[in-house]
C-alpha positions in Angstrom: 17.6 19.3 25.4 14.4 17.6 24.8 14.5 13.8 24.9 14.3 11.9 22.0 11.0 10.7 21.2 10.8 7.3 21.5 9.3 4.2 19.1 6.2 3.1 20.0 7.7 -0.8 17.9 8.6 -3.0 20.2 8.1 -6.1 17.3 9.0 -6.0 13.8 6.8 -8.3 11.6 8.8 -9.4 7.8 6.4 -11.5 4.8 9.0 -13.2 2.8 8.6 -13.0 -0.7 10.0 -10.4 -2.3 10.4 -8.8 1.3 12.8 -11.0 2.7 13.9 -13.2 -0.6 14.2 -11.7 -4.6 11.0 -12.5 -6.5 11.7 -15.2 -9.2 13.7 -15.6 -11.7 12.5 -14.7 -15.3 14.7 -18.3 -16.4 11.9 -20.3 -13.8 8.4 -17.7 -14.7 9.9 -18.8 -18.4 10.1 -22.3 -17.6 6.8 -22.8 -16.1 5.0 -20.8 -19.0 6.6 -23.3 -21.8 5.4 -26.6 -20.0 1.8 -25.2 -20.3 2.2 -23.0 -23.7 1.4 -20.0 -22.6 3.1 -16.6 -22.5 5.2 -15.6 -18.9 1.9 -12.7 -18.3 -0.5 -14.9 -18.7 0.9 -18.3 -16.3 1.7 -15.4 -14.1 -2.7 -14.8 -14.2 -3.1 -18.2 -13.1 -0.6 -19.2 -10.8 -1.7 -15.9 -8.8 -5.7 -16.4 -8.9 -4.9 -19.7 -7.2 -2.5 -18.9 -4.8 -4.1 -18.3 -1.7 -6.6 -21.4 -1.9 -3.2 -23.2 -2.0 -1.7 -21.4 0.7 -4.0 -21.7 2.9 -3.1 -25.6 2.2 -7.3 -25.4 0.8 -5.1 -27.2 -2.4 -2.8 -29.9 -2.3 0.0 -29.9 -5.3 -1.8 -32.2 -7.5 -5.3 -29.7 -7.4 -3.6 -26.7 -7.8 -1.5 -27.7 -11.0 -4.9 -29.3 -12.0 -6.4 -26.0 -12.2 -4.0 -25.2 -15.5 -4.7 -28.1 -16.4 -8.4 -27.5 -16.5 -7.3 -23.9 -18.2 -4.7 -24.8 -20.5 -6.4 -28.6 -22.0 -3.4 -29.6 -21.4 -2.1 -32.9 -19.1 0.1 -32.8 -17.1 3.1 -35.7 -16.5 4.3 -36.5 -13.4 7.9 -35.5 -14.1 6.4 -31.9 -15.7 4.1 -32.0 -12.1 7.6 -33.0 -10.7 9.0 -30.4 -12.1 6.5 -27.3 -11.3 6.9 -27.8 -7.6 10.4 -28.5 -7.4 10.6 -24.8 -9.5 7.7 -23.6 -7.3 10.4 -24.0 -4.0 13.6 -23.1 -5.7 12.3 -19.3 -7.2 11.1 -18.5 -3.7 15.0 -19.4 -2.3 16.5 -16.1 -2.9 17.0 -14.5 0.4 18.4 -11.3 0.1 21.3 -10.3 1.8 20.7 -7.1 3.1 17.6 -7.4 4.2 19.3 -10.6 6.7 21.6 -8.3 7.4 18.8 -6.0 8.6 17.3 -9.0 10.7 20.5 -9.1 12.3 20.7 -5.2 13.6 17.3 -5.7 14.4 18.1 -8.0 17.1 20.8 -6.3 18.9 18.8 -3.7 18.8 16.2 -6.0 21.4 13.3 -6.1 18.8 11.5 -9.3 19.1 10.5 -10.5 15.7 8.7 -13.4 13.2 8.3 -14.1 9.9 4.5 -14.1 8.6 4.1 -15.4 5.1 1.1 -16.8 2.8 3.2 -20.3 1.8 2.6 -23.2 0.6 3.2 -26.4 2.2 6.2 -27.7 -0.5 7.4 -24.3 0.3 6.4 -24.3 3.9 8.9 -27.9 4.4 11.8 -26.3 2.7 11.8 -23.7 5.1 11.6 -25.5 8.0 14.4 -28.0 6.4 16.4 -25.7 5.0 16.7 -22.3 6.0 19.1 -22.0 8.8 18.9 -18.5 9.6 15.0 -18.8 10.5 16.8 -18.9 14.1 17.1 -15.2 13.8 12.7 -14.5 14.0 11.3 -15.7 17.8 8.7 -16.6 15.3 8.1 -17.8 11.9 4.2 -18.3 11.1 3.9 -19.6 7.4 -0.2 -19.8 6.2 -0.1 -23.3 4.9 0.8 -24.6 8.7 -2.4 -23.1 10.4 -4.5 -23.1 7.5 -4.5 -19.1 7.5 -3.1 -16.4 5.0 -3.1 -12.5 5.0 -5.1 -10.9 5.0 -7.1 -12.8 7.0 -7.3 -10.6 10.3 -6.7 -14.1 12.6 -3.0 -14.8 11.0 -2.2 -11.0 12.3 -3.4 -11.3 15.6 -1.6 -15.3 16.4 1.4 -13.6 15.1 1.1 -10.7 17.7 0.6 -13.4 20.4 3.3 -15.3 19.4 5.2 -12.5 19.8 4.0 -11.2 22.8 3.1 -8.0 21.8 -0.3 -5.5 21.4 -1.3 -5.1 18.2 -0.2 -2.0 18.3 3.5 -1.9 19.4 4.6 -3.8 16.0 5.2 -3.2 12.6 4.5 -5.2 9.8 6.3 -4.9 6.2 4.5 -6.5 3.4 4.8 -6.0 -0.5 1.1 -6.3 -1.3 -1.2 -3.9 -0.6 -3.9 -6.0 0.7 -1.6 -7.6 3.6 -1.0 -4.5 4.9 -4.3 -3.0 4.6 -5.1 -6.4 6.8 -3.2 -5.3 9.2 -4.0 -1.8 9.5 -7.0 -3.3 10.1 -6.5 -5.0 13.4 -4.6 -2.0 14.6 -0.8 -3.6 13.5 1.3 -0.1 12.0 2.1 -1.1 8.8 5.1 -0.5 5.8 4.2 -0.9 1.7 7.8 -2.6 0.7 9.1 -1.0 -2.1 12.4 -1.0 -1.9 14.8 -1.0 0.6 15.5 2.7 0.3 12.2 3.4 0.5 11.7 0.8 3.8 14.4 3.5 5.0 12.5 6.9 4.4 9.8 5.1 6.2 10.8 3.6 9.4 12.7 7.0 9.7 8.8 8.7 9.7 7.5 6.2 12.3 10.5 7.1 14.6 12.3 3.6 14.0 15.9 4.9 13.5 17.3 1.1 12.6 17.1 1.4 8.7 18.1 -1.3 6.5 21.9 -1.0 4.9 22.0 0.1 1.5 24.0 -2.6 -0.6 24.8 -1.2 -3.9 24.1 -3.2 -7.3 25.9 -3.7 -9.0 24.7 -4.0 -13.2 26.8 -6.4 -15.8 
């Protein structure tokens, strides 16, 4: 019988937001939008427009949220600013148990693991202080800590260097196309994450036969 084809993948690099954790629950976006008297859609447009400089630590939290003040002609109180910063951490803290279980499976298969995230300073501090599961990863590269964001080439190269692998030996999984393109451009194989089922199919195509567990969602 022919020998089974071996995958060249020696390391898996996972994005955090909307890959390892669920996206923000609507109540957070609605609460933040209400502070600025915006629709959730209009709020999210401003939120995303200024996000990369914030995640790169070009902006302090005060400067980031002042962008909303400028665009809405509203002045935040100290308590409102505190609430926005608190929600902006809480809403990114709902970790997906299926993906964490998959991390354990990858470790059991002796793959090196990294977390690579565009993460503002408040969230990065919360991550380091409170996410005990982070020790499942060989390294965690957080944009605010190194002043570089995806899709800049350097952040990917720094991650594979920390893992001790070549770009072609790593697989990167992220929910944003611009970030998977950035990985491709430095020679890292990349999958754009849409769902656990879709990820399992993409992994099979790459010859990495270690699918994440499919956890059935319950409906109310």
